C-alpha positions as a Markdown table, in Angstrom:
| # | Residue | x | y | z |
|---|---|---|---|---|
| 1 | Met | 0.0 | 0.0 | 0.0 |
| 2 | Ala | 1.4 | 3.4 | -1.0 |
| 3 | Ser | 2.2 | 5.8 | 1.9 |
| 4 | Gly | -0.3 | 8.3 | 0.6 |
| 5 | Glu | -3.1 | 5.7 | 1.0 |
| 6 | Val | -1.8 | 4.9 | 4.5 |
| 7 | Ala | -2.0 | 8.5 | 5.5 |
| 8 | Glu | -5.5 | 8.8 | 4.1 |
| 9 | Arg | -6.7 | 5.7 | 5.9 |
| 10 | Ala | -5.1 | 7.0 | 9.2 |
| 11 | Arg | -6.9 | 10.4 | 8.7 |
| 12 | Arg | -10.2 | 8.6 | 8.2 |
| 13 | Leu | -9.7 | 6.5 | 11.3 |
| 14 | Cys | -8.7 | 9.6 | 13.3 |
| 15 | Ala | -11.8 | 11.4 | 12.1 |
| 16 | Arg | -14.0 | 8.5 | 13.3 |
| 17 | Gly | -12.2 | 8.4 | 16.6 |
| 18 | Ala | -11.0 | 4.8 | 15.9 |
| 19 | Val | -7.3 | 5.7 | 16.4 |
| 20 | Arg | -5.4 | 8.5 | 18.0 |
| 21 | Phe | -1.8 | 9.3 | 17.3 |
| 22 | Glu | 0.3 | 10.8 | 20.0 |
| 23 | Thr | 3.9 | 12.0 | 20.0 |
| 24 | Ser | 6.0 | 13.8 | 22.4 |
| 25 | Glu | 8.3 | 16.8 | 21.9 |
| 26 | Val | 11.1 | 14.3 | 21.6 |
| 27 | Gln | 9.6 | 12.7 | 18.5 |
| 28 | Glu | 8.5 | 16.0 | 17.0 |
| 29 | Gly | 12.1 | 17.2 | 17.3 |
| 30 | Glu | 13.3 | 14.1 | 15.6 |
| 31 | Leu | 10.7 | 14.5 | 12.8 |
| 32 | Ala | 11.7 | 18.1 | 12.3 |
| 33 | Arg | 15.4 | 17.1 | 11.8 |
| 34 | Leu | 14.5 | 14.4 | 9.3 |
| 35 | Arg | 12.1 | 16.5 | 7.2 |
| 36 | Asp | 14.8 | 17.6 | 4.8 |
| 37 | Ala | 15.8 | 14.1 | 4.1 |
| 38 | Asp | 12.4 | 13.0 | 2.7 |
| 39 | Arg | 10.1 | 16.0 | 2.3 |
| 40 | Glu | 7.4 | 14.1 | 0.5 |
| 41 | Lys | 7.2 | 11.3 | 3.1 |
| 42 | His | 7.0 | 13.9 | 5.9 |
| 43 | Arg | 4.4 | 16.0 | 4.0 |
| 44 | Arg | 2.1 | 12.9 | 4.0 |
| 45 | Ala | 2.8 | 12.1 | 7.6 |
| 46 | Asp | 2.1 | 15.7 | 8.6 |
| 47 | Arg | -1.5 | 15.3 | 7.2 |
| 48 | Ile | -2.2 | 12.7 | 9.9 |
| 49 | Pro | -3.6 | 14.4 | 13.0 |
| 50 | Arg | -1.4 | 13.9 | 16.0 |
| 51 | Phe | -1.4 | 15.1 | 19.6 |
| 52 | Val | 1.8 | 16.2 | 21.3 |
| 53 | Val | 2.0 | 15.1 | 24.9 |
| 54 | Pro | 4.8 | 15.9 | 27.4 |
| 55 | Ala | 7.5 | 13.3 | 27.3 |
| 56 | Ala | 8.2 | 11.3 | 30.5 |
| 57 | Glu | 11.4 | 12.1 | 32.4 |
| 58 | Val | 14.0 | 9.4 | 32.9 |
| 59 | Arg | 17.0 | 9.0 | 35.1 |
| 60 | Gly | 20.1 | 6.8 | 35.0 |
| 61 | Val | 20.2 | 6.5 | 31.3 |
| 62 | Ala | 23.3 | 6.9 | 29.1 |
| 63 | Pro | 23.2 | 10.3 | 27.4 |
| 64 | Arg | 23.1 | 8.7 | 23.9 |
| 65 | His | 19.9 | 6.8 | 24.9 |
| 66 | Val | 18.0 | 9.6 | 26.7 |
| 67 | Arg | 15.7 | 10.4 | 23.8 |
| 68 | Asp | 14.8 | 6.8 | 23.1 |
| 69 | Ala | 14.3 | 6.2 | 26.9 |
| 70 | Arg | 11.9 | 9.1 | 27.1 |
| 71 | Ile | 9.9 | 7.9 | 24.1 |
| 72 | Ala | 9.6 | 4.4 | 25.6 |
| 73 | Ala | 8.8 | 5.7 | 29.1 |
| 74 | Thr | 6.1 | 8.0 | 27.6 |
| 75 | Ala | 4.4 | 5.1 | 25.8 |
| 76 | Arg | 4.6 | 3.0 | 29.0 |
| 77 | Arg | 3.2 | 5.8 | 31.2 |
| 78 | Asp | 0.3 | 6.5 | 28.8 |
| 79 | Gly | -0.4 | 2.8 | 28.0 |
| 80 | His | 0.1 | 3.3 | 24.3 |
| 81 | Val | 1.6 | 1.2 | 21.5 |
| 82 | Leu | 5.0 | 2.4 | 20.4 |
| 83 | Val | 5.3 | 2.4 | 16.6 |
| 84 | Thr | 8.9 | 2.5 | 15.3 |
| 85 | Asp | 11.1 | 0.8 | 12.7 |
| 86 | Asp | 14.0 | 1.3 | 15.1 |
| 87 | Arg | 14.5 | -2.3 | 16.2 |
| 88 | Pro | 16.8 | -1.5 | 19.2 |
| 89 | Leu | 14.2 | 1.0 | 20.5 |
| 90 | Arg | 11.4 | -1.6 | 20.0 |
| 91 | Glu | 13.5 | -4.2 | 22.0 |
| 92 | Arg | 14.3 | -1.7 | 24.8 |
| 93 | Ala | 10.7 | -0.6 | 25.0 |
| 94 | Ala | 9.4 | -4.2 | 25.0 |
| 95 | Ala | 11.7 | -5.0 | 27.9 |
| 96 | Leu | 9.9 | -2.2 | 29.8 |
| 97 | Gly | 6.6 | -3.8 | 29.1 |
| 98 | Val | 5.6 | -1.5 | 26.2 |
| 99 | Thr | 3.7 | -3.0 | 23.3 |
| 100 | Thr | 5.7 | -2.2 | 20.1 |
| 101 | Trp | 4.9 | -2.4 | 16.4 |
| 102 | Asp | 6.9 | -1.7 | 13.3 |
| 103 | Thr | 5.3 | 0.3 | 10.5 |
| 104 | Ala | 4.2 | -2.9 | 8.7 |
| 105 | Arg | 2.2 | -3.9 | 11.8 |
| 106 | Leu | 0.7 | -0.5 | 12.0 |
| 107 | Ile | -0.4 | -0.6 | 8.4 |
| 108 | Glu | -2.0 | -4.0 | 9.0 |
| 109 | Glu | -3.9 | -2.7 | 12.0 |
| 110 | Leu | -5.1 | 0.4 | 10.2 |
| 111 | Ala | -6.4 | -1.8 | 7.4 |
| 112 | Arg | -8.2 | -4.1 | 9.9 |
| 113 | Arg | -9.9 | -1.2 | 11.6 |
| 114 | Asp | -10.8 | 0.5 | 8.3 |
| 115 | Ala | -12.3 | -2.7 | 6.8 |
| 116 | Pro | -16.0 | -2.7 | 6.1 |
| 117 | Ala | -18.0 | -4.5 | 8.7 |
């Protein structure tokens, strides 16, 4: 499925209240830094409504892992699924008890929720 179709499906589901996408300022900062690398991909992603929530604070984490730790801790705190294609982040988050999906799994779930009854 093309990414434009995925974005449109996600928007429909958000409008119906069937899904809600949340990010933190940590993820928003990372997205902002990556926009120049693939503007079209991010343009489509920016059409999906998302809500920015405060990221959880963490302690005792190596400086190079603070952002990932905050993302995982936020998903854990809020009881959300963490969607990322970053396998090490998925593994660290899963070790904390966070449900994690890669993008392919998210696309499958969006299709399932958008399927006619």
